[in-house]
C-alpha positions in Angstrom: 6.8 3.6 35.7 4.9 4.6 38.5 5.0 8.5 39.2 6.8 7.6 42.4 9.8 5.7 40.9 9.7 8.9 38.3 10.1 11.0 41.7 13.1 9.0 42.8 14.6 9.3 39.9 14.2 12.8 39.3 15.9 13.5 42.9 18.8 11.4 42.7 18.9 13.0 38.8 19.1 16.5 41.1 21.8 14.8 43.6 24.3 14.6 40.3 27.0 17.1 39.7 26.0 19.3 36.8 28.2 17.5 34.4 26.9 14.2 35.1 23.3 15.8 34.6 24.6 17.5 31.6 25.7 13.9 30.3 22.2 12.2 31.7 20.3 14.9 29.5 22.6 14.3 26.3 22.2 10.2 26.3 18.4 11.2 26.7 17.7 13.6 24.0 19.7 10.8 22.1 17.8 8.1 22.7 14.6 9.8 22.1 16.0 11.4 18.6 16.7 8.0 17.6 13.4 6.7 18.6 11.5 9.6 16.6 13.5 9.0 13.5 12.6 5.5 13.1 8.5 6.7 13.4 9.1 9.7 10.7 8.6 7.7 6.9 11.8 7.3 4.9 11.5 9.0 1.5 13.2 8.1 -1.6 16.4 9.9 -2.9 17.0 11.2 -6.1 19.5 9.1 -7.6 20.1 6.8 -4.2 19.7 3.9 -6.5 21.7 5.2 -9.7 23.9 2.3 -9.4 22.2 -0.8 -8.6 22.4 -3.7 -11.3 19.7 -4.4 -13.9 18.0 -2.2 -16.2 18.8 1.1 -16.0 15.3 2.9 -17.0 11.5 1.5 -16.9 10.4 1.0 -20.1 6.7 1.7 -21.0 5.5 -1.7 -20.6 6.6 -1.3 -16.7 4.3 1.4 -16.5 1.6 -0.8 -18.4 2.0 -3.4 -16.0 2.0 -1.3 -13.2 -1.2 0.4 -13.6 -4.3 -0.5 -11.7 -7.1 -1.1 -14.1 -10.4 -2.1 -11.8 -12.9 -4.1 -12.6 -16.8 -2.9 -12.9 -17.3 -5.1 -9.1 -14.2 -3.0 -7.6 -15.1 0.6 -9.0 -18.9 -0.4 -7.2 -17.0 -1.5 -3.9 -17.9 -5.1 -4.3 
């Protein structure tokens, strides 16, 4: 947005009634808040998936399969 567009919008906003100015501020703040939440990482919540179907607990085999076992080439950056 060009500076002149911003200035025009700011001037128009100042001509609004105080109630409409507050409503405009609220709408902009809500939109920015939603945008900010989308950018933040979402962490796992303990127990969030407790009721999902399937096995209930990870086994020792699951952990062994998930381990990273690098080759010599990978360790040397090749």
